N, C-alpha and C positions, 0 to 999 in steps of 0.2 A: 822677806820670807819668814822672818822670826815670828810674826804675829799669826801665822796661819797653821802651824803644826803644834801638836801636843805630844808627839811620840816620835822617837828616832828608832830606826831599824838598821842593823848592820848584818848583811848576809854574805855568803860566798862559799866556795868549795872548802873542803877540809884542808888544813895546813896553810890557809891563805892569809893568816894574820888578823882575823876578825877580833879576837879578844884584845890584842894590843891596841887596836884602833878604838875599840869600845872603852877601854880604860882611859885612854887619852881624852876621848870625847866626854866621858863622865867627869873627869877631873876639871876639864876646861869649861864645861857647860853645866856644872852642878847637877850631875845625873846619877842615876843608879841603874845597874845592869840587870836585865832579866834574861836568863839563859833560854834559848830556844833550841835545845839539844835533847833528843829523845833518850839519850843514855846517861847524860850527866846528872839526871835526876837521882840516880842510884848511889847510895852510900857504899863505900868500899870499892867502887869501880872507877879508879882515878886515872891510872896510866892508860888503860885500854880505851877510855873515852876521851883522853886528851884534855882533862879539866884545866891544867895549868893554873892552879889556884894561886900560885906565888905571883902571877902577873897582876892580880887585882889590887894588891897593896891595901890601902885603906878604903877603896871604893866598895860600897855596899853592893851585894849581888843577891839574886833571888832564883829559885827553882833549880838549885844545885843541892844534891844530897838530901832530897826530901822523900825518897822512897827506899824501901828495903830491897836489897838484891834478892832475886827470886820472885819478886812481884812483877806485875805487868802494868806499867803506867801507859796511858793511851792519850790520843789526841783530844778526846772529850775532857779528860782531867786537865790536860795542858791548857786548853782554851780557857776553862774556868779559872785555873790558877793564874794564868797570865793576865787576864783582865782584872782579877782581884789585885794582883801585884801592881799593875798599871795604876789603878785607882788609889792604892795605898801610897804610891810615890807621888801622884798628883796632890794628895792631901798634905803631903810634906812640902808642897810647892817646889818640887824638884822635877827634873826631866827623866822619864823612863826611857831606857835604851834597850830594846830587844835585840839580842845578839845570838846568832846561831846559824846552823846549816841544815837543819831538818825542815825540808820544804813543806811537808804537810803541816807541821806546827806553825810555821810562819804564815802560810796561806790561810790557816784556820782563823788567825787573828786579822790579817790584812783584808781577807775577802769575807770576813764575818760569817763563816759557816754557821748554820743553825743546827747545833748538835744537841742530842738528848742522851741522858743516862738510860741505857737499855739493858734490862735484866734478861737472863736466859729464858727463852720461850720454848719449853721442851716439846709442846705440841707441834709448833711450827718446825722445829728441828726434826722431829720424827717424820713429818710430812716431806721435808726436803731431802731426807736420806734416800728416798725412793727415786730421786731425779739423777740423771747423768750430770757430769761436770758441765757439759755444753748446755744442757737445759737450765742448769743453775745460773750460768753466765747470762743466758737470755732473760731469765726471770729478774736478775739484778739490774740489767740494763733497761728493762721495761720500767722498773721502779725508780731507777736513778741513772739516766743516760750519761750524765757527766761524772766519770770516775776519776777522781784526783789521784787515787792510789791504785796503780795498775796491778799490784800484787794481789789485790782482792779478786782479780779474775784468773789468777794462776793456781791458787791453792784451794782445795776443796773446803778446808776448815774456815779459811778466810771468806770464801764465797758465801757459805752458810751464815756466818756471823754478819757479813755485810748486808745480806737480805734481811736478817733479823732486825738490824738497825734501821734499814730503809723503811720497813713496814711500820716500825714504831714511830719513826720521824713523821710519816704521813698522818698517823693517827693523832699526833699532838702538835702539829705544826702551827696551829692557831693559838696555842696556849703558852708558847715560849716567852720568857721575859725579854725585854729589850736589852741589847748589848750596849756597853759604853760607846760613846761617840768619839772615835779616834780620827785625828788628822795626821797621818804618818808621813814622815820624810824618810825615804828608803834609800840606803846606800849598799852597793855591792863592791867587793874587791875582785878585780880580774887579773889573771896572770897568763902569760903564754903557756901553752900546754906542757912544753918540755921543762920550763922553769918550775911549774907546779909539781911535776913528777919528781924533780930533784928535791924540792922542799919536802915532799911526802917521804922520800927515801931517807933524808937526813933526820926528820922528825921521828920516823919509825925506829931508826937506829938508836936515837937518844932514849926512846921509851923502852926499848929492849935493855939498854945499859942501865936504866933506872930501876929495872926489876919487874917489867910487865908480865913475864912468864910466872914469876913468883906470885904476883897479884892474882892471876887466874887460878893457880894451885890453891892459894889461901881461900878464895871464894868457894872452890869445890870442897875443901876441907871443912869449911864452916857450914856446909849443908846444901849448897846450891848444886843441883844435879848437872852432869855433863850435858844432858839434853836441854836443860834450861839455859845453860851458858851459851849454847849455840843460838838461842833466841836473841841474844844481845848483840849480834852483829859480827863483823869480820874478825876482829882481833880475838874475841872470845871464842868464836867458832873454830878458827884454825889453830889457836894455841891449845884449846881443849883437845883437838884431834892429835896434836903433837904429844901432849901429856899422856894420852891414852895409847901412844905407840902407833898411831895410824899414819903419821907423817914423820919424815926425818927433819931435823932442825933446819938444814939449808932449804929444803923444799918448802917448809912452812914459811920461812922468811920471804922467799921469792914469790910464793903464791899470795902472801899477804900484801906485799908491795904492789903486785899487779892488781889485786882485787881492790885495794884502796884507790888506785888510779882510776879504775873503772867506776868506782863509787863516786869519785869526784866528777867524772863526766856526767853521771846520772843527776848529780846535784845541779850542775850547770844547765842541763836540759830542763829540769823542773823549774829553775828560775826563769828560763826563756818562756816557758809556758805561762808562768805567772805574768810576765810582761805582756804576752799576747792577750791575756784575760783582763788587762787594764791596770796592772800594778806598775807604777812608774818607779824605775830603779836608776839612781845616779851611780854609774859605774866609775870606780876609782882605779887608777893604774897602780897595781901592786909594786911595780918597779920604780915608780916615781915618788913624789912627795905626797903620800897618801893622806896624812893629816892636814897638810896644806890645802889639798884639793877639797877635802871634807869641809874645812872652814870656809873656803870660798863659796861653796854651795850653801852652807848654813847662813852666811852673811850676805848672800846675793839678793 
């Protein structure tokens, strides 16, 4: 198998041990890690995103701390940055290891989405404002029947932006440059649901003890609005609500633990959809010898 792949991918639900495995793999197989996490790109957002930078040791990593908090990094930017990082690692004659749990980011690379940079089209937006939400959904599905990100269908702002992107993609589809040719070997770490829930609870407790609430307060104090913090996901949304007096401390903790568990289920569902679309994932037993299983597949 060694001669047919040029990219390793490690995916799985949150708190599943992906980073630890990626570091071992990079150390053993002369690799560099490329993060596929939609929030770890932001500087100053460490505990809330679970960066665990101390785990990396001397292993080089990429696509962490590359964007300002308050900005909006997206899947188009990730795909470009990820392929650029992969090619850079190849040039050093080392193995790129993409590691993360953001399904859209992973699928954009593994399924080679054809993505374009799309500026705001105010004329189109003015036209779409006259449509109902249901009419917008129908318009988007006509343009792009396969919707990888279902939230595009749920929120009006996302619907309009998705239509804007789909219209632009159709107009330039024949002009897009070729993507690098990857031959990926994809691994996933699986856990029994109840064990993963306990791992999530333990990790969440550790992040609170390390100062996650203070991190969110500091981000707000530095100029990131409460509304913008909510954009960055569960930890930032619920802790921001607590800091504004909208939630009690215990309620915030319980809601967050439950919401992260639900998020982990959505991640697993997305990975199953990737498999149905043809992505081969070698699943490793999180309760067993994960690295040993990994090496068996690598050397098989």
